[in-house]
Structures are given as C-alpha cells and as structure tokens.
N, C-alpha and C positions, 0 to 999 in steps of 0.2 A: 455211369450210364448203364453198365451191365446189371447193377443192383436194381435199378429202376425197372428194367425189362423183366428181371426175374420176379420182382415183387408184383408187377402187373400180371405176369403170367400165372403166378401163384394165386392171386386174387381171382382171376378168371376161372381157374380150376376150382377154387372153393365155391364160387357162385354157381358154377355148372353142376357141382355135386352137392349143393345145399340140401336137397331133399334127403340125401343119404345121411347127412349129418344132423338132420332135424330130430328133435325129441318127440316123445309121444304126443304132447300137446300140439305141437306144430303139425304133426301127421294127422291128428284128429281134426284140426281146423281145416286142413286141406281136404280131407276126405268128406267132411260135412259141407264143403263149398261155402264156407263163411265169407270168402272173398266176393261172393255175389253182392253182398250188402256192406261189407266192411273192408277197410284197408288199414295198414299200419299207422298212417299219419294223416290221412285226409278223409273228410266226410264223403260218403258215397250215399247209398240209400239209408244206411245206418251210420252211427258215429264211428270214428276211427278208434282203433285199439288204444292209441295214446290218449285220446280224450276220455275214454272209459277209465283208463288207469288213473288219470288226473282226478276225475270225479270221485273215485273210490279210495284215493290215496289217504292212508292213515286211518281208515275205517276198519275196526276190528272184525266186523261182520261182512266184509266185502266179498270174500270167497263164497260164503254160504248164500249170500244174497244173489250173486251172479250165477251160481250153480242152480239155484231155484228158478231164476229167469230162463236158463237153458232147458230145465226140466219141464216147466209149466207154461212158459211164455210170459209169465209175470204181468205186471201192469202195462208193460210196453208192447205187448202183443208180439213178442219175438217168436220166431219159429221154434218149435220144440226139437230138442236133440235127444236121440235115444242113445243111451250108453250108461255105463256104471258111474257111480258117484266119483270113483277114482279117475275115470276118463274125463268127466266133466270138470273135475277139479284141475286136472292137468291143462285143459284148454283155458280155464279161467286164469290160472297162474301165468300162462303165456301172455294173455291179454293184459293182466295187471303189471307185468314186467315191461310193457311197452313204454317207449319214450318218444 
C-alpha cells in the first residue's frame, strides 16, 4: 500500500513539474499556443498530434514538409510560426513522436 501511495505522489509531482521537464519542442508548442487548435490525441479545430504523426509515419520528407507548413501556412492555411528552422524542427519532432 505504501508503494502505491509513493508512486501516486511521485506521478503527481512529475505532472505538476512537467513544464520544467519539457524539451525545447514542447516549450515552443506551449509558447506558440498550438493547443488553441491541436491536442495530443483528439481533434479540436485542427487535427491531433497523434493523427498528424500517423499520416506522416514512414515518409522521409515528413519533417521538411511540416516545417514548411509552419513557416508558410502551406496548403492547409495553417497559422505561420516565427522561429529558426531548428526551433520549427524541434516542434515537428514532438508532433511526429506523438502516439
């Protein structure tokens, strides 16, 4: 029973400090307010990160294509995101790693 309590408390602590443990991509996603239109697993105004990852799974040009969408809006009329190519790539890698 004590192990379950410790595990639950530890999980709560990790969740509450999640932003401190987030990487550059997660931080950029948060600061660009991507959650206004996207969520990890459900469709909101835009597709979920998981569905984007599934759509681009195994495509060698996935990162370049999605970075271009973030930079230009692409054919899907996505809001443009200002940032370096490295920043945009970090964001895309987070999205493509979603399940």
